[in-house]
C-alpha positions as a Python dict, from the first residue, in 0.01 Angstrom:
ca = {
    (1, 'M'): (0, 0, 0),
    (2, 'T'): (155, 325, -111),
    (3, 'L'): (53, 638, 75),
    (4, 'T'): (17, 979, -85),
    (5, 'L'): (188, 1288, 51),
    (6, 'E'): (-155, 1424, 148),
    (7, 'E'): (-221, 1115, 361),
    (8, 'V'): (117, 1152, 532),
    (9, 'Q'): (50, 1521, 595),
    (10, 'H'): (-287, 1428, 747),
    (11, 'V'): (-129, 1166, 977),
    (12, 'A'): (143, 1414, 1076),
    (13, 'M'): (-122, 1675, 1156),
    (14, 'L'): (-314, 1422, 1371),
    (15, 'A'): (9, 1336, 1554),
    (16, 'R'): (89, 1707, 1587),
    (17, 'L'): (417, 1660, 1402),
    (18, 'H'): (551, 1952, 1203),
    (19, 'L'): (746, 1784, 924),
    (20, 'P'): (938, 1982, 664),
    (21, 'D'): (875, 1888, 300),
    (22, 'A'): (1203, 1692, 283),
    (23, 'E'): (1089, 1474, 574),
    (24, 'L'): (742, 1414, 424),
    (25, 'E'): (873, 1210, 132),
    (26, 'K'): (1100, 1004, 358),
    (27, 'M'): (808, 944, 597),
    (28, 'R'): (580, 850, 305),
    (29, 'E'): (825, 581, 193),
    (30, 'Q'): (877, 445, 544),
    (31, 'L'): (509, 436, 636),
    (32, 'S'): (424, 272, 304),
    (33, 'Q'): (681, -1, 373),
    (34, 'I'): (539, -59, 721),
    (35, 'L'): (188, -95, 579),
    (36, 'E'): (315, -342, 318),
    (37, 'Y'): (466, -556, 595),
    (38, 'I'): (136, -544, 783),
    (39, 'D'): (-51, -648, 467),
    (40, 'M'): (168, -960, 457),
    (41, 'L'): (-2, -1077, 778),
    (42, 'S'): (-328, -1128, 587),
    (43, 'E'): (-153, -1407, 393),
    (44, 'V'): (-93, -1614, 707),
    (45, 'D'): (-330, -1910, 742),
    (46, 'V'): (-488, -1887, 1087),
    (47, 'S'): (-795, -2096, 1010),
    (48, 'E'): (-695, -2361, 1264),
    (49, 'V'): (-593, -2119, 1539),
    (50, 'A'): (-853, -2060, 1807),
    (51, 'P'): (-932, -1698, 1891),
    (52, 'T'): (-729, -1603, 2196),
    (53, 'A'): (-764, -1308, 2428),
    (54, 'Q'): (-507, -1423, 2686),
    (55, 'V'): (-228, -1663, 2599),
    (56, 'T'): (-75, -1710, 2943),
    (57, 'N'): (-387, -1811, 3142),
    (58, 'L'): (-306, -1541, 3398),
    (59, 'S'): (-575, -1353, 3580),
    (60, 'N'): (-562, -1028, 3770),
    (61, 'V'): (-558, -1048, 4146),
    (62, 'L'): (-745, -745, 4269),
    (63, 'R'): (-819, -627, 4618),
    (64, 'D'): (-1172, -552, 4728),
    (65, 'D'): (-1280, -199, 4645),
    (66, 'V'): (-1352, -46, 4985),
    (67, 'A'): (-1442, 320, 5027),
    (68, 'H'): (-1237, 519, 5278),
    (69, 'P'): (-1276, 879, 5389),
    (70, 'S'): (-1083, 1129, 5182),
    (71, 'M'): (-803, 1346, 5314),
    (72, 'D'): (-889, 1696, 5425),
    (73, 'R'): (-867, 1940, 5134),
    (74, 'H'): (-641, 2174, 5334),
    (75, 'D'): (-394, 1889, 5396),
    (76, 'V'): (-399, 1783, 5030),
    (77, 'L'): (-326, 2134, 4905),
    (78, 'A'): (-69, 2213, 5177),
    (79, 'N'): (231, 2146, 4948),
    (80, 'A'): (73, 2243, 4617),
    (81, 'P'): (302, 2480, 4427),
    (82, 'D'): (-2, 2668, 4294),
    (83, 'Q'): (-368, 2654, 4390),
    (84, 'Q'): (-684, 2851, 4326),
    (85, 'D'): (-1028, 2824, 4485),
    (86, 'G'): (-934, 2507, 4672),
    (87, 'M'): (-803, 2326, 4362),
    (88, 'F'): (-464, 2251, 4210),
    (89, 'R'): (-367, 2504, 3946),
    (90, 'V'): (-160, 2362, 3659),
    (91, 'N'): (-36, 2485, 3323),
    (92, 'A'): (-260, 2424, 3026),
    (93, 'V'): (-190, 2089, 2861),
    (94, 'F'): (-344, 2158, 2522),
    (95, 'E'): (-256, 2489, 2370),
    (96, 'D'): (-301, 2589, 2009),
    (97, 'T'): (51, 2663, 1884),
    (98, 'E'): (-52, 2771, 1537),
}
């Protein structure tokens, strides 16, 4: 499967990667090769392989979920580097850089 430059630009935009034009062609070739390798998996005969969700027969060992009283808000925020209105104040995670 050969990708177009427009498809690579779209994937780069979704991944928030700013690729120069020289990198786009290199990325197009590499991603196309990866997809060709993945397409090869469809040629493998798995008709006699049972569907498997867990191959090791392990199971999670979980503790009982028991509710406990929360810490006092004042104690929780005592060492917060920045707080506002009784909540942690943090820098914005998603900012539009364009």
